[in-house]
C-alpha positions in Angstrom: -23.5 18.1 4.9 -21.0 21.0 5.4 -18.7 21.5 8.6 -20.1 24.0 11.1 -18.4 27.4 11.4 -16.9 26.3 14.8 -15.4 23.1 13.1 -14.2 25.2 10.3 -12.5 27.6 12.5 -10.8 24.8 14.8 -9.5 23.2 11.4 -8.0 26.6 10.3 -6.2 26.8 13.8 -4.8 23.3 13.5 -3.6 24.1 9.9 -1.9 27.1 11.5 -0.1 24.8 13.9 -2.0 25.9 16.8 -4.0 22.8 18.4 -4.4 24.6 21.6 -6.5 27.3 20.0 -8.3 24.6 17.7 -9.3 22.9 21.1 -10.3 26.1 22.9 -12.6 27.1 19.9 -14.4 23.9 20.1 -14.8 24.1 23.8 -16.1 27.5 23.6 -18.5 26.3 21.1 -19.8 23.6 23.4 -20.2 26.3 26.2 -22.1 28.4 24.3 -24.5 25.9 22.8 -25.0 24.8 26.4 -25.9 28.2 27.6 -28.4 28.7 24.7 -29.9 25.3 24.9 -29.6 24.3 21.3 -27.0 22.9 18.8 -25.5 20.9 21.8 -25.2 17.6 19.5 -23.2 19.5 16.7 -21.1 21.2 19.4 -20.2 17.8 21.0 -19.4 16.4 17.5 -17.2 19.4 16.6 -15.3 18.8 19.8 -15.1 15.1 19.1 -13.2 15.7 15.9 -10.8 18.2 17.3 -10.0 15.4 19.7 -9.5 13.0 16.9 -7.2 15.7 15.0 -5.1 16.0 18.2 -4.8 12.3 18.8 -6.9 12.4 22.0 -9.0 9.3 21.2 -10.4 8.8 24.7 -12.1 12.1 24.8 -13.0 12.0 21.2 -15.1 8.8 21.7 -16.5 10.3 24.8 -17.5 13.6 23.0 -19.2 11.3 20.2 -21.2 9.6 22.6 -22.8 12.9 23.6 -23.4 13.8 19.7 -25.9 11.3 19.2 -28.0 10.7 22.3 -31.2 9.4 20.8 -33.0 8.9 17.6 -34.8 12.1 16.4 -38.2 11.7 14.3 -37.9 11.1 10.6 -39.0 14.8 10.1 -36.7 16.3 12.5 -34.1 18.6 11.0 -31.6 16.7 13.2 -32.1 13.4 11.7 -29.5 14.0 9.0 -26.9 15.1 11.5 -27.9 12.2 13.8 -26.9 9.7 11.0 -23.6 11.4 10.2 -22.7 11.4 13.9 -23.3 7.8 14.3 -21.3 7.0 11.2 -18.3 9.1 12.1 -18.2 7.7 15.4 -18.0 4.2 13.9 -15.5 5.3 11.3 -13.3 6.7 14.0 -13.5 3.3 16.0 -12.6 1.4 12.8 -9.6 3.6 12.1 -8.1 2.9 15.5 -8.7 -0.8 15.3 -11.9 -1.3 17.7 -13.6 -3.3 15.1 -16.2 -4.8 17.5 -17.3 -1.3 18.8 -17.2 0.2 15.1 -19.2 -2.8 14.0 -22.1 -2.0 16.4 -22.1 1.7 15.6 -21.9 1.2 11.8 -24.7 -1.4 12.3 -26.8 1.0 14.1 -26.1 3.7 11.5 -27.4 1.1 8.8 -30.5 0.3 10.7 -31.3 3.9 11.7 -30.7 5.1 8.1 -33.1 2.5 6.8 -35.7 3.7 9.5 -35.3 7.6 8.8 -34.4 7.7 5.3 -35.8 4.2 3.9 -34.4 0.8 3.5 -32.6 0.3 0.1 -32.0 3.9 -0.7 -28.8 5.6 -1.6 -28.1 7.0 1.9 -28.0 3.5 3.2 -25.9 2.2 0.3 -23.3 4.6 1.0 -22.7 3.2 4.5 -22.2 -0.3 3.0 -18.5 0.2 2.4 -17.4 1.1 6.0 -19.8 -1.6 7.6 -18.5 -4.3 5.3 -14.8 -3.5 6.0 -15.2 -4.0 9.6 -17.3 -7.3 8.8 -14.3 -8.3 6.6 -11.7 -7.4 9.7 -13.9 -9.7 11.9 -13.7 -12.6 9.3 -17.4 -12.3 8.3 -16.9 -12.3 4.4 -20.3 -13.9 3.6 -22.5 -11.1 5.2 -20.0 -8.5 3.7 -20.6 -9.8 0.3 -24.2 -9.9 0.7 -24.4 -6.4 2.0 -22.0 -5.2 -0.8 -24.1 -7.0 -3.4 -27.2 -5.0 -2.6 -25.4 -1.8 -2.2 -23.6 -1.9 -5.5 -26.9 -2.6 -7.1 -28.4 0.5 -5.7 -25.1 2.6 -6.5 -25.3 1.5 -10.1 -28.7 2.8 -10.6 -28.0 6.2 -8.9 -24.7 6.5 -10.7 -23.1 7.2 -7.3 -19.4 8.1 -6.9 -19.0 5.7 -4.2 -19.5 2.8 -6.5 -16.0 2.1 -7.4 -15.1 1.7 -3.7 -17.8 -0.4 -2.9 -17.2 -2.6 -5.9 -13.3 -2.9 -4.9 -14.3 -4.1 -1.3 -17.0 -6.4 -3.0 -14.3 -8.2 -5.2 -12.2 -8.5 -2.1 -15.0 -9.9 0.1 -15.9 -12.5 -2.7 -12.2 -13.7 -2.9 -12.3 -14.0 0.8 -15.7 -15.8 0.7 -14.4 -18.4 -2.0 -16.7 -16.8 -4.7 -15.6 -15.6 -8.2 -14.4 -12.1 -7.7 -15.3 -10.6 -10.9 -18.4 -12.5 -11.6 -21.7 -10.5 -12.6 -19.9 -7.1 -12.5 -21.8 -4.0 -13.8 -20.8 -2.5 -17.3 -17.8 -0.2 -16.4 -16.3 2.3 -18.9 -12.6 2.2 -19.1 -12.7 5.3 -16.7 -14.9 3.3 -14.3 -12.7 0.4 -14.6 -9.7 2.6 -13.7 -11.4 4.0 -10.8 -12.3 0.6 -9.5 -8.5 -0.5 -9.6 -7.3 2.7 -8.3 -9.4 1.7 -5.1 -8.2 -1.9 -5.2 -4.6 -0.5 -5.2 -5.4 1.2 -1.8 -6.5 -2.0 -0.5 -3.3 -3.7 -1.0 -1.5 -2.1 2.0 -4.0 -3.1 4.3 -5.7 -6.4 3.2 -4.6 -10.0 3.2 -1.8 -10.2 0.3 -3.3 -14.0 -0.6 -6.7 -12.8 -0.9 -5.7 -9.6 -2.9 -3.6 -11.7 -5.1 -6.7 -13.8 -6.0 -8.6 -10.6 -6.7 -5.9 -9.4 -9.1 -5.6 -12.8 -10.8 -9.3 -12.6 -11.5 -9.3 -8.7 -12.1 -6.5 -9.2 -14.8 -8.6 -11.7 -16.7 -11.8 -9.5 -16.6 -9.7 -6.5 -17.8 -8.2 -8.7 -20.6 -11.8 -9.4 -21.8 -13.5 -6.0 -21.2 -10.6 -3.5 -21.6 -7.6 -5.1 -23.3 -4.5 -3.1 -23.9 -5.7 -0.4 -21.6 -3.5 1.5 -19.2 -5.5 0.1 -16.3 -4.6 -3.5 -17.5 -1.0 -2.6 -17.4 -1.2 -1.0 -14.0 -3.1 -4.1 -12.6 -0.4 -6.5 -14.1 2.3 -4.5 -12.2 0.3 -4.8 -8.9 -0.3 -8.4 -9.5 3.4 -8.9 -10.1 4.1 -7.2 -6.6 1.5 -9.4 -4.9 2.9 -12.6 -6.7 6.3 -11.7 -5.3 4.8 -11.2 -1.8 2.9 -14.5 -1.7 6.1 -16.5 -3.1 4.6 -17.0 -6.7 7.9 -16.0 -8.5 6.8 -17.6 -11.9 3.5 -15.7 -11.6 5.4 -12.4 -11.0 7.6 -13.0 -14.1 4.4 -13.9 -16.1 2.6 -10.9 -15.0 5.6 -8.7 -15.9 5.7 -10.3 -19.3 2.4 -9.3 -20.2 2.8 -5.9 -18.9 5.9 -5.3 -21.2 3.6 -6.7 -24.1 1.1 -4.2 -23.4 3.4 -1.1 -22.7 5.1 -2.0 -26.4 1.8 -2.2 -28.1 0.8 0.9 -26.6 4.0 2.4 -27.7 4.8 3.6 -23.9 8.6 2.9 -24.3 9.6 4.3 -20.8 7.0 2.0 -19.2 8.2 -1.0 -21.0 11.8 -0.2 -20.0 10.7 0.2 -16.3 8.8 -3.2 -16.6 11.8 -4.9 -18.2 14.1 -3.4 -15.1 11.4 -5.1 -12.9 11.7 -8.4 -14.6 15.3 -8.5 -14.3 15.2 -7.7 -10.6 12.6 -10.7 -10.2 14.7 -13.1 -12.2 17.8 -12.0 -10.0 15.7 -12.8 -6.9 14.8 -16.1 -8.3 18.7 -16.7 -8.8 18.4 -16.6 -12.9 21.2 -14.3 -13.0 22.2 -14.7 -16.7 18.5 -13.9 -17.8 18.5 -11.0 -15.2 21.6 -9.5 -16.6 20.4 -9.8 -20.1 17.2 -7.8 -19.1 19.1 -5.2 -17.3 21.5 -4.8 -20.2 18.4 -4.7 -22.8 16.7 -2.3 -20.7 20.0 0.2 -20.5 20.4 -0.3 -24.4 16.7 0.6 -24.9 16.9 3.7 -22.5 19.9 4.7 -24.5 18.2 4.2 -28.0 15.3 6.4 -26.4 17.8 9.1 -25.6 16.2 9.6 -22.0 18.9 10.9 -19.6 16.7 10.5 -16.6 15.9 6.9 -17.7 19.4 6.1 -18.8 20.7 7.3 -15.4 18.1 5.3 -13.5 18.6 1.8 -15.4 22.4 2.4 -15.5 22.3 2.6 -11.7 20.5 -0.5 -11.2 22.6 -2.4 -13.7 25.7 -1.0 -11.7 24.3 -2.6 -8.5 23.5 -5.8 -10.3 27.1 -6.1 -11.4 28.5 -4.9 -8.2 26.7 -7.8 -6.5 28.0 -10.2 -9.1 31.6 -9.0 -8.4 32.1 -7.1 -11.8 33.4 -4.2 -9.7 35.4 -2.3 -12.6 32.3 -2.4 -15.0 30.1 -1.5 -12.0 31.8 1.5 -11.2 31.8 2.8 -14.7 27.9 2.5 -14.9 27.9 4.3 -11.4 30.0 7.1 -12.8 27.8 7.4 -16.1 24.4 7.4 -13.9 25.7 10.4 -11.9 26.8 12.1 -15.2 23.6 11.6 -16.9 21.4 12.8 -13.8 23.5 15.9 -13.7 23.3 16.5 -17.5 19.3 16.0 -17.1 19.4 18.6 -14.3 17.6 16.1 -12.2 18.8 16.6 -8.7 16.7 13.6 -7.2 18.2 11.1 -9.6 21.7 12.6 -9.0 21.1 12.2 -5.3 20.2 8.4 -5.7 23.1 7.8 -8.1 25.5 9.4 -5.4 23.9 7.4 -2.5 24.3 4.1 -4.5 28.0 5.2 -5.7 28.6 6.0 -1.9 27.3 2.2 -0.9 29.6 1.0 -3.5 32.6 3.0 -2.1 31.7 1.6 1.4 31.8 -1.9 0.2 35.2 -1.4 -1.3 36.4 0.0 1.8 36.7 3.6 0.5 35.6 5.5 3.4 36.5 9.0 2.4 34.9 8.6 -1.0 31.8 7.2 0.6 31.4 10.0 2.9 31.9 12.6 0.0 29.0 10.9 -1.8 26.8 10.6 1.0 27.4 14.2 2.1 26.4 15.6 -1.5 23.7 13.0 -1.8 21.5 13.5 1.3 20.7 17.2 0.9 19.3 16.4 -2.7 16.9 13.8 -1.6 13.5 13.7 0.4 14.4 12.8 3.9 11.9 9.8 3.9 13.6 8.4 0.7 14.9 4.8 1.1 18.3 6.0 -0.3 18.8 8.4 2.6 17.9 5.8 5.1 20.6 3.4 3.2 23.2 6.3 3.2 22.6 7.0 6.9 23.0 3.1 7.8 26.1 3.1 5.6 27.5 6.2 7.3 26.9 4.6 10.7 28.6 1.5 9.8 31.7 3.3 8.5 31.8 5.5 11.8 31.4 2.3 14.1 33.8 0.2 12.1 31.1 -2.7 11.7 30.0 -4.4 8.5 26.7 -3.0 6.9 23.7 -5.1 6.3 24.4 -5.5 2.8 27.8 -7.4 3.3 27.5 -8.7 6.9 27.6 -12.5 6.7 24.8 -13.1 9.1 22.4 -10.7 7.4 23.2 -12.0 4.0 22.3 -15.7 5.5 19.2 -14.2 6.9 18.2 -12.8 3.6 19.1 -16.0 1.8 17.1 -18.2 4.4 14.1 -15.9 3.8 14.2 -16.6 0.0 14.8 -20.3 0.6 11.7 -20.5 2.9 9.5 -18.6 0.3 10.6 -20.8 -2.5 9.9 -23.9 -0.4 6.4 -23.0 0.4 3.6 -23.3 -1.8 2.6 -20.1 -3.8 -0.4 -18.1 -2.0 0.4 -20.0 1.2 2.2 -17.6 3.3 0.9 -14.0 4.1 4.2 -13.2 5.5 7.7 -14.7 6.2 10.1 -13.0 8.6 13.7 -14.2 9.5 15.0 -12.8 12.7 18.6 -13.1 13.9 18.4 -14.4 17.4 21.7 -15.1 19.1 23.8 -17.5 17.1 20.8 -18.6 15.0 17.8 -17.6 13.1 14.0 -17.6 14.0 11.6 -18.1 11.2 8.2 -16.5 11.7 5.3 -17.6 9.2 1.9 -16.2 8.9 0.1 -19.1 6.8 -3.4 -18.9 5.3 -3.5 -22.7 6.0 -1.8 -25.8 7.6 0.9 -27.0 5.6 0.5 -30.5 4.4 3.0 -33.3 5.4 4.8 -33.1 2.3 5.1 -29.3 2.4 5.9 -29.3 5.9 8.8 -31.8 5.1 10.1 -29.5 2.1 10.2 -26.6 4.6 12.0 -28.5 7.1 14.5 -29.7 4.7 15.5 -26.1 3.9 15.5 -25.3 7.7 17.9 -28.4 8.5 20.3 -27.3 5.6 20.7 -23.9 7.0 21.6 -25.1 10.3 24.2 -27.0 8.9 
């Protein structure tokens, strides 16, 4: 269903940076519809979306209420619009965290779609994903599973493009409900599997990392069976490695990276294999296995050099330099920082040059070379996107130089806080902690844990042992 002329015009005003003109366009549309006595529901709907786009949620919800005042008959031309208005109202509520109200609206949209368009049809199946999302947010994994199972069956038959999203949510709901995430999956081509895992990757940022970790463990096994050596499997292993780190499963993280390296090498994707090798080096360093980490960093640098890729040589050299600096090999570290910058410049790659300069500036800061640090930062920042982490790090170090205080990298209190967080992670069982935060409070630390379950007595004792050791 296409946007109305009023809504299209309002969108153009918003894109032009004129929200007042967008709002007046929608308000004029409502006034015209009221005078004519027709199209009033559509006009309220248009106004609702303009309020959403201008961050006036209260006015948007009021307008949405007017856009679907009552159910039309099945043969009324307004029936399709009525269902769309119900759905969009529910989606906006869900987007703003109002899950109870969203659940009621989306459930109503589901029921009304069944009444107006027929139960078990593709129109109803397309509502399963947003309705199941709010069910999951309310902890109702069982009903969400049942809803998505039936919807997936319909979408498979109709070959709908909503299938990958519904399947991604289904495997997550199954994991949350204690079911086998990838049991009885439809046959998917490699492209279909890739679309499914692209949707799963989007879920990582907003879902319980413990549940997603279980999903990816099962998903990797499923891909190994159905699409071995695929690029989708390699990417899924990368996501699994990140989730394993997040839930404290360091061994699992390294195992996933090992398998990704094997796949990239078998696919002759040298650059990706080198990137994965760097990832393993970082994971080993986080686990305190410094000799193995150094071996991986050096191997990655050697392989990048053999491949003759200046951008890759610069990136790996920069990371190797950081590692060496952290291990107090300052002379060799500085040599690699210089090389990384030269290689980025030879490659005519401004962003890589900016990152190399920022990293070298941080190194200078830690060595107490204020002038050299400022020079690196002044050159680096204009070369990088302003939301790049290297820019934030550069600005933090400029502030520490100007204020004469220690930066977070070398501040003993911050180092101790990071060390405590790592030790707490290691003391907890894998897939137990959704998050671990360590805050500096006065002269001590406050540890905040979001646990998936209550710790057993031995697990609590192991955690307490870490906490007691840090207090000494």
